[in-house]
C-alpha positions as CSV (number, residue, x, y, z in Angstrom):
1,X,-23.9,-70.5,178.6
2,X,-27.8,-69.8,177.8
3,X,-29.7,-72.1,176.3
4,X,-30.3,-70.2,173.1
5,X,-26.6,-70.2,172.6
6,X,-26.1,-74.0,173.5
7,X,-28.5,-74.5,170.7
8,X,-26.5,-72.5,168.4
9,X,-23.0,-73.7,169.2
10,X,-25.0,-77.3,168.6
11,X,-26.0,-76.3,165.3
12,X,-29.6,-76.5,166.1
13,X,-31.6,-73.7,164.0
14,X,-34.6,-73.0,165.8
15,X,-35.5,-69.6,163.9
16,X,-34.8,-69.7,160.3
17,X,-35.2,-66.2,159.3
18,X,-33.0,-64.9,162.6
19,X,-29.1,-65.7,162.5
20,X,-27.5,-65.5,165.8
21,X,-24.0,-66.6,164.8
22,X,-22.2,-68.8,167.3
23,X,-19.7,-66.6,169.5
24,X,-16.5,-67.9,167.5
25,X,-17.9,-66.6,164.5
26,X,-18.8,-63.2,165.3
27,X,-17.2,-59.9,164.1
28,X,-18.0,-56.4,165.1
29,X,-21.4,-55.8,164.2
30,X,-21.9,-59.0,162.3
31,X,-23.1,-61.3,164.6
32,X,-26.9,-61.1,164.2
33,X,-28.8,-61.1,161.2
34,X,-32.5,-61.0,160.4
35,X,-33.4,-62.2,157.0
36,X,-29.6,-61.5,155.9
37,X,-29.8,-58.0,157.0
38,X,-27.0,-57.7,160.0
39,X,-27.6,-55.8,163.3
40,X,-25.0,-53.1,162.4
41,X,-27.2,-52.1,159.6
42,X,-30.3,-51.9,161.6
43,X,-28.9,-49.7,164.4
44,X,-27.5,-47.4,161.9
45,X,-31.3,-46.5,160.5
46,X,-33.2,-46.9,163.6
47,X,-33.2,-45.7,167.5
48,X,-33.2,-48.1,170.3
49,X,-35.5,-49.8,171.3
50,X,-37.0,-51.2,167.9
51,X,-39.1,-53.9,166.6
52,X,-37.7,-55.7,163.7
53,X,-39.8,-57.9,161.7
54,X,-39.3,-60.4,158.9
55,X,-42.1,-60.7,156.6
56,X,-41.0,-63.6,155.0
57,X,-41.5,-65.7,158.3
58,X,-44.8,-64.4,158.3
59,X,-45.7,-65.4,154.9
60,X,-44.2,-68.7,155.7
61,X,-46.7,-69.5,158.6
62,X,-49.7,-68.1,156.6
63,X,-48.8,-70.5,153.9
64,X,-48.5,-73.7,156.3
65,X,-51.9,-72.7,157.6
66,X,-53.4,-72.6,154.0
67,X,-51.7,-75.7,152.8
68,X,-52.8,-77.6,155.9
69,X,-56.4,-76.6,155.6
70,X,-56.4,-77.6,152.2
71,X,-55.7,-80.8,153.2
72,X,-59.0,-81.2,154.9
73,X,-61.5,-79.2,154.0
74,X,-62.5,-78.2,150.5
75,X,-64.2,-74.9,151.8
76,X,-62.0,-72.8,154.1
77,X,-60.8,-69.4,155.0
78,X,-58.2,-67.9,157.3
79,X,-58.9,-64.7,159.2
80,X,-55.7,-63.3,160.6
81,X,-56.3,-61.9,164.1
82,X,-55.0,-58.5,164.0
83,X,-55.0,-57.5,167.4
84,X,-52.0,-59.5,168.1
85,X,-50.3,-56.8,165.8
86,X,-51.9,-54.3,163.7
87,X,-48.9,-52.9,161.9
88,X,-49.8,-51.5,158.5
89,X,-47.0,-53.4,157.0
90,X,-47.8,-56.4,158.1
91,X,-51.5,-56.3,157.4
92,X,-50.6,-55.3,154.1
93,X,-48.6,-58.2,153.6
94,X,-50.8,-60.6,155.1
95,X,-53.5,-59.4,152.5
96,X,-51.3,-60.4,149.6
97,X,-51.4,-63.9,151.1
98,X,-55.2,-64.1,150.2
99,X,-56.1,-64.1,154.0
100,X,-58.7,-62.4,155.5
101,X,-58.4,-60.4,159.3
102,X,-60.4,-60.7,162.4
103,X,-61.2,-57.3,163.9
104,X,-62.5,-56.7,167.4
105,X,-63.3,-52.6,167.4
106,X,-64.2,-50.1,164.5
107,X,-60.7,-48.8,164.9
108,X,-59.7,-52.2,163.5
109,X,-62.0,-52.2,160.6
110,X,-61.1,-49.0,159.4
111,X,-57.3,-50.0,159.4
112,X,-58.3,-53.3,157.9
113,X,-59.7,-51.5,155.0
114,X,-57.0,-48.7,154.4
115,X,-54.7,-51.7,154.5
116,X,-56.8,-52.9,151.7
117,X,-58.9,-56.2,152.8
118,X,-62.1,-56.4,151.1
119,X,-64.9,-56.1,153.4
120,X,-66.0,-59.7,152.5
121,X,-62.8,-60.8,154.0
122,X,-63.3,-59.2,157.0
123,X,-65.0,-60.7,160.5
124,X,-66.2,-58.6,163.1
125,X,-65.6,-60.4,166.8
126,X,-65.6,-58.6,169.9
127,X,-67.7,-59.0,173.5
128,X,-68.8,-55.1,173.6
129,X,-69.6,-53.9,170.0
130,X,-71.7,-50.8,169.9
131,X,-74.6,-50.5,167.6
132,X,-73.1,-47.6,165.8
133,X,-70.1,-50.0,165.1
134,X,-71.7,-52.8,163.6
135,X,-74.3,-50.9,161.5
136,X,-71.0,-49.1,160.1
137,X,-69.3,-52.4,159.2
138,X,-72.9,-53.5,158.0
139,X,-73.0,-50.7,155.6
140,X,-69.5,-51.2,154.3
141,X,-70.4,-54.6,153.1
142,X,-68.7,-56.8,155.8
143,X,-68.8,-60.4,155.2
144,X,-68.7,-61.7,158.7
145,X,-69.9,-60.9,162.3
146,X,-69.7,-63.1,165.6
147,X,-72.0,-62.4,168.0
148,X,-71.3,-62.5,171.3
149,X,-75.0,-61.8,173.0
150,X,-78.1,-62.8,172.3
151,X,-79.7,-59.4,172.6
152,X,-76.9,-58.6,170.1
153,X,-78.1,-60.8,168.0
154,X,-81.6,-60.0,167.9
155,X,-80.6,-56.2,167.4
156,X,-78.4,-57.2,164.2
157,X,-81.3,-59.4,162.9
158,X,-84.0,-56.6,163.6
159,X,-81.6,-54.6,161.5
160,X,-81.3,-56.6,158.9
161,X,-84.6,-57.6,158.3
162,X,-85.7,-53.8,158.1
163,X,-83.2,-52.5,155.8
164,X,-83.1,-52.8,152.5
165,X,-79.6,-54.7,151.5
166,X,-79.2,-57.0,148.7
167,X,-79.1,-60.8,149.7
168,X,-75.6,-61.0,148.5
169,X,-74.5,-58.1,150.9
170,X,-75.8,-59.8,154.2
171,X,-73.0,-60.7,156.3
172,X,-73.0,-64.2,157.7
173,X,-73.8,-64.3,161.5
174,X,-71.9,-67.1,163.5
175,X,-73.0,-67.6,167.2
176,X,-70.0,-67.1,169.6
177,X,-70.6,-70.3,171.9
178,X,-69.2,-70.6,175.2
179,X,-68.4,-74.2,175.4
180,X,-67.6,-74.1,179.4
181,X,-64.3,-76.1,179.3
182,X,-61.3,-75.4,181.4
183,X,-58.3,-75.0,179.7
184,X,-54.4,-74.4,181.2
185,X,-53.5,-70.9,180.5
186,X,-53.0,-67.7,181.9
187,X,-56.5,-66.6,183.5
188,X,-56.3,-63.5,181.2
189,X,-56.1,-65.8,178.2
190,X,-59.0,-67.9,179.2
191,X,-62.2,-67.4,177.0
192,X,-64.4,-70.5,176.8
193,X,-64.9,-71.1,180.3
194,X,-68.0,-70.9,182.6
195,X,-66.2,-67.8,184.4
196,X,-65.4,-66.2,181.4
197,X,-66.7,-63.1,179.8
198,X,-67.1,-64.4,176.1
199,X,-69.5,-66.2,174.3
200,X,-73.0,-67.4,174.7
201,X,-74.2,-70.6,176.4
202,X,-75.9,-73.1,174.8
203,X,-78.8,-73.6,177.0
204,X,-79.1,-69.8,177.1
205,X,-79.4,-69.9,173.2
206,X,-81.9,-72.7,173.5
207,X,-84.2,-70.8,175.7
208,X,-83.9,-67.7,173.5
209,X,-84.9,-69.6,170.3
210,X,-88.3,-71.2,171.9
211,X,-89.0,-67.6,173.5
212,X,-88.5,-65.4,170.5
213,X,-90.2,-67.4,168.1
214,X,-93.4,-67.0,169.8
215,X,-93.4,-63.1,168.2
216,X,-93.6,-64.7,164.7
217,X,-96.9,-65.7,163.3
218,X,-95.5,-68.5,161.0
219,X,-92.3,-70.7,161.2
220,X,-91.3,-69.2,157.7
221,X,-91.4,-65.7,159.1
222,X,-89.6,-66.8,161.9
223,X,-86.8,-68.6,159.5
224,X,-86.5,-65.9,157.1
225,X,-85.9,-63.4,160.2
226,X,-82.9,-65.9,161.4
227,X,-81.6,-66.6,158.2
228,X,-78.5,-64.6,158.4
229,X,-77.3,-66.7,161.4
230,X,-75.5,-69.2,159.4
231,X,-72.4,-70.3,161.4
232,X,-71.1,-70.7,164.8
233,X,-68.0,-69.5,166.1
234,X,-66.0,-71.1,169.2
235,X,-62.7,-69.8,170.9
236,X,-61.8,-71.3,174.2
237,X,-58.7,-69.3,175.0
238,X,-55.1,-68.4,174.1
239,X,-51.6,-69.9,174.0
240,X,-53.0,-73.4,174.2
241,X,-50.7,-76.4,174.1
242,X,-52.8,-79.2,175.2
243,X,-54.8,-81.4,172.9
244,X,-57.6,-83.2,174.9
245,X,-59.9,-80.2,175.2
246,X,-60.4,-79.8,171.4
247,X,-62.8,-82.9,171.6
248,X,-64.7,-81.4,174.3
249,X,-65.1,-77.9,172.3
250,X,-66.2,-79.8,169.0
251,X,-68.9,-82.0,171.0
252,X,-70.6,-78.6,172.1
253,X,-70.3,-77.3,168.6
254,X,-72.0,-80.2,167.0
255,X,-74.5,-80.2,169.9
256,X,-75.4,-76.4,168.8
257,X,-75.3,-77.0,165.1
258,X,-77.8,-80.1,165.6
259,X,-80.1,-78.0,167.5
260,X,-79.7,-75.3,164.9
261,X,-81.0,-77.6,162.0
262,X,-83.9,-79.0,164.1
263,X,-84.7,-75.4,164.0
264,X,-84.6,-75.0,160.4
265,X,-81.5,-72.8,160.8
266,X,-78.6,-73.7,158.4
267,X,-75.3,-73.2,159.9
268,X,-72.8,-73.9,157.2
269,X,-70.0,-71.8,158.6
270,X,-67.8,-73.3,161.4
271,X,-65.0,-70.5,162.7
272,X,-62.6,-72.4,165.3
273,X,-61.1,-69.5,166.7
274,X,-57.5,-69.3,167.0
275,X,-55.5,-69.8,170.4
276,X,-52.6,-71.9,169.1
277,X,-49.7,-72.1,171.7
278,X,-46.4,-70.6,170.6
279,X,-43.3,-72.0,172.9
280,X,-41.0,-69.3,173.8
281,X,-37.7,-71.5,172.5
282,X,-39.1,-70.8,168.8
283,X,-41.7,-72.2,166.6
284,X,-41.1,-75.4,164.7
285,X,-39.2,-74.2,161.9
286,X,-41.6,-77.0,159.6
287,X,-44.6,-75.6,161.1
288,X,-45.5,-79.3,162.4
289,X,-47.2,-77.3,165.2
290,X,-49.5,-75.9,163.0
291,X,-50.2,-79.0,160.7
292,X,-51.0,-81.2,163.7
293,X,-53.5,-78.5,165.1
294,X,-55.1,-78.7,161.7
295,X,-55.3,-82.4,161.7
296,X,-56.3,-82.5,165.1
297,X,-59.4,-80.5,164.6
298,X,-60.4,-81.9,161.5
299,X,-60.0,-85.5,162.7
300,X,-62.1,-84.7,165.8
301,X,-64.8,-83.2,163.7
302,X,-64.8,-85.7,161.0
303,X,-64.9,-88.4,163.9
304,X,-67.6,-86.8,166.2
305,X,-69.8,-85.9,163.5
306,X,-70.9,-89.5,163.0
307,X,-73.1,-89.2,165.9
308,X,-75.5,-86.6,164.1
309,X,-76.9,-87.9,160.7
310,X,-78.7,-84.8,159.8
311,X,-75.3,-82.9,160.1
312,X,-73.8,-85.6,157.9
313,X,-76.5,-85.2,155.4
314,X,-75.9,-81.4,155.1
315,X,-72.0,-81.0,155.8
316,X,-71.0,-84.4,154.0
317,X,-69.2,-87.0,155.9
318,X,-66.0,-85.6,155.7
319,X,-67.2,-82.0,156.1
320,X,-66.8,-81.3,152.4
321,X,-70.0,-78.9,152.5
322,X,-68.8,-77.0,155.3
323,X,-66.8,-73.7,155.4
324,X,-64.3,-74.2,158.3
325,X,-62.3,-71.0,159.2
326,X,-59.7,-70.4,161.8
327,X,-58.6,-66.9,163.4
328,X,-54.8,-67.3,163.8
329,X,-52.8,-64.6,165.7
330,X,-50.2,-65.0,167.6
331,X,-49.1,-68.5,165.7
332,X,-48.6,-66.4,162.7
333,X,-46.7,-63.3,163.7
334,X,-45.2,-64.1,167.4
335,X,-42.0,-65.6,165.8
336,X,-41.8,-62.9,163.1
337,X,-39.9,-60.3,165.3
338,X,-37.5,-59.4,167.6
339,X,-37.3,-56.8,170.3
340,X,-33.8,-55.1,170.4
341,X,-32.8,-52.9,173.5
342,X,-29.6,-51.4,174.7
343,X,-28.0,-51.6,177.9
344,X,-27.7,-48.6,179.8
345,X,-26.5,-49.7,183.4
346,X,-25.7,-52.6,185.4
347,X,-25.7,-52.9,189.0
348,X,-24.8,-55.6,191.4
349,X,-26.7,-55.5,194.9
350,X,-25.6,-58.9,196.0
351,X,-24.4,-62.1,194.8
352,X,-27.9,-63.1,194.0
353,X,-29.4,-60.0,193.0
354,X,-28.0,-58.3,189.6
355,X,-29.9,-55.5,187.7
356,X,-29.7,-54.9,183.9
357,X,-31.0,-51.5,183.0
358,X,-32.1,-51.1,179.4
359,X,-33.6,-48.2,177.3
360,X,-36.9,-50.7,176.7
361,X,-39.6,-50.9,179.1
362,X,-42.8,-52.4,180.1
363,X,-44.6,-49.8,178.0
364,X,-42.8,-50.6,175.0
365,X,-42.7,-54.7,175.5
366,X,-45.5,-55.2,178.1
367,X,-46.2,-58.9,178.1
368,X,-43.5,-59.8,180.8
369,X,-45.0,-57.5,183.3
370,X,-48.6,-57.9,182.1
371,X,-48.7,-61.7,182.2
372,X,-45.3,-62.5,183.6
373,X,-44.3,-63.9,180.4
374,X,-40.8,-65.4,179.7
375,X,-39.5,-64.3,176.5
376,X,-36.1,-65.9,175.7
377,X,-33.2,-63.3,175.4
378,X,-29.6,-63.0,174.0
379,X,-26.7,-60.8,173.7
380,X,-26.4,-60.2,170.0
381,X,-23.6,-57.7,169.8
382,X,-19.9,-58.4,169.1
383,X,-18.6,-59.8,172.4
384,X,-15.3,-61.2,173.4
385,X,-15.2,-65.4,174.3
386,X,-13.6,-64.8,177.5
387,X,-16.6,-62.6,178.8
388,X,-18.6,-65.3,178.3
389,X,-17.1,-67.2,181.2
390,X,-18.8,-65.1,183.6
391,X,-22.7,-65.4,183.7
392,X,-25.3,-63.7,185.9
393,X,-28.9,-64.3,186.7
394,X,-30.0,-60.6,185.7
395,X,-33.4,-59.1,186.3
396,X,-33.5,-57.0,183.2
397,X,-35.5,-53.8,183.9
398,X,-36.1,-50.5,182.1
399,X,-36.5,-46.9,182.8
400,X,-40.2,-46.4,183.9
401,X,-40.7,-45.4,187.6
402,X,-42.3,-48.4,189.1
403,X,-41.1,-51.8,190.4
404,X,-43.3,-53.8,187.9
405,X,-41.0,-52.6,185.2
406,X,-39.3,-55.6,184.0
407,X,-38.4,-57.4,180.4
408,X,-37.0,-60.7,182.1
409,X,-37.0,-61.4,185.8
410,X,-34.1,-64.2,185.5
411,X,-31.9,-64.0,182.2
412,X,-28.7,-66.2,182.2
413,X,-26.4,-63.7,180.3
414,X,-23.0,-62.8,180.4
415,X,-21.3,-59.7,182.2
416,X,-22.9,-56.9,180.4
417,X,-21.6,-53.5,179.9
418,X,-23.1,-50.4,178.6
419,X,-24.3,-50.1,175.0
420,X,-24.6,-54.2,174.6
421,X,-27.6,-55.2,172.7
422,X,-30.0,-57.6,173.9
423,X,-32.7,-59.0,171.9
424,X,-35.9,-60.7,172.9
425,X,-37.6,-63.5,170.8
426,X,-41.0,-64.1,169.7
427,X,-42.0,-60.4,170.1
428,X,-44.1,-60.0,167.3
429,X,-47.7,-60.6,168.9
430,X,-49.5,-58.7,171.8
431,X,-46.1,-56.6,172.0
432,X,-45.9,-53.5,169.6
433,X,-49.7,-53.7,169.6
434,X,-49.9,-53.3,173.3
435,X,-47.2,-50.8,173.7
436,X,-48.2,-47.1,174.9
437,X,-46.6,-43.8,175.8
438,X,-46.5,-44.3,179.7
439,X,-44.3,-41.8,181.6
440,X,-44.7,-39.9,178.2
441,X,-42.2,-42.0,176.8
442,X,-42.0,-42.4,172.8
443,X,-43.1,-45.8,171.1
444,X,-40.6,-48.1,169.9
445,X,-39.0,-47.8,166.5
446,X,-40.0,-50.2,163.8
447,X,-38.3,-52.1,160.9
448,X,-39.7,-54.3,158.5
449,X,-37.6,-56.7,156.4
450,X,-38.6,-58.5,153.2
451,X,-36.5,-60.8,151.1
452,X,-33.2,-59.5,152.8
453,X,-34.2,-56.1,152.3
454,X,-35.5,-53.3,154.6
455,X,-38.7,-51.9,153.0
456,X,-40.0,-49.6,156.0
457,X,-38.8,-47.6,158.8
458,X,-40.9,-46.0,161.5
459,X,-38.9,-44.0,164.1
460,X,-41.4,-43.2,166.7
461,X,-41.5,-39.6,168.0
462,X,-42.4,-38.4,171.6
463,X,-46.0,-37.8,172.3
464,X,-47.4,-34.5,171.6
465,X,-48.1,-32.4,174.8
466,X,-51.9,-31.6,174.7
């Protein structure tokens, strides 16, 4: 029996918005519920494969973030990293919670505005922003821009100083600092190491300041030109599960902030990024992962700031004068969604090699083939109890014509048959947002549920032939 079913049989509730009944309690079409909606109803209204999202699960995670921040910081903000999942229904729902949004492209800027986000609650990050993109965002009244290059910073500051913008409409610019710390995560998810393409090295920033100030006739002119630079941004990577690196990161941030104050800059905004990891057996139903993450950052920040009296004078001993923001993405939406796919065929090539062919593929659900991600999966339709006595280690594969097309490399599941339904959990982040039309396949369907009711269905069509 799979780990998930063992947990269920023992009454352990890992995902409060997803109810997979114990096998002995299942009836035809009523073995799996998402926010009280039965699987049979979902399959009647959509084509497989399909992403099914509980909006209540998302709201709960945002609420935990907000309450946790309120415990430690008077001034705080949340920018949801919409690259994790940019479905318009999800964006609109997050907007209703009062959170802002973190974007990394002009397309995301337009999607965020279309979803109703105030420009003042949008933060534009990204390592390769074009001039035409950040100009559109500035003219649209964007609230925050995180800069990744010193030349980018110089270009934006020059633009702001030569265009007649109201002081109240100027965006807060934050220097994205590369803290040069090594983290244990997938190499593609590292963003704060020396070999990472992201961020600016502190010593490069110091040298740039010392050189660029020589172009100004007075210190006041230089200070006025630099005045929009009011923040520091740091993000060391995604799927972070270890705590010890955060103290090193905060030390780098405080060193940079202290230097900025010495140069008459006023960094009063600290963006601590996102990256909180999500274990693939499900997030803590009480949100303890978020609570501990915020507590850890705040405790380290308050303790380490004692080394810098000037910072304490400006920010306060408990950083009460500092605006602190986080950019959660995966930790907000990952556990809100399941990816549901149907069995097409099975094949037993040997005693060790068992293949299950499903209608979902790497283009629909890319993380396993891209990152070798291991998503927990389970058969969720009605099954006879005796069928569960035989278990196989399946490789679950899709219809795409290459060997890298797999959804699970080793799934312990019963003897599967055609039309069995398999759910992959923690599918809300970097799954649908990375889906594509490879092999000219249509995108998966999408269903959104709120308060026990389906509020949105998207059945995607085949891509048009150009």
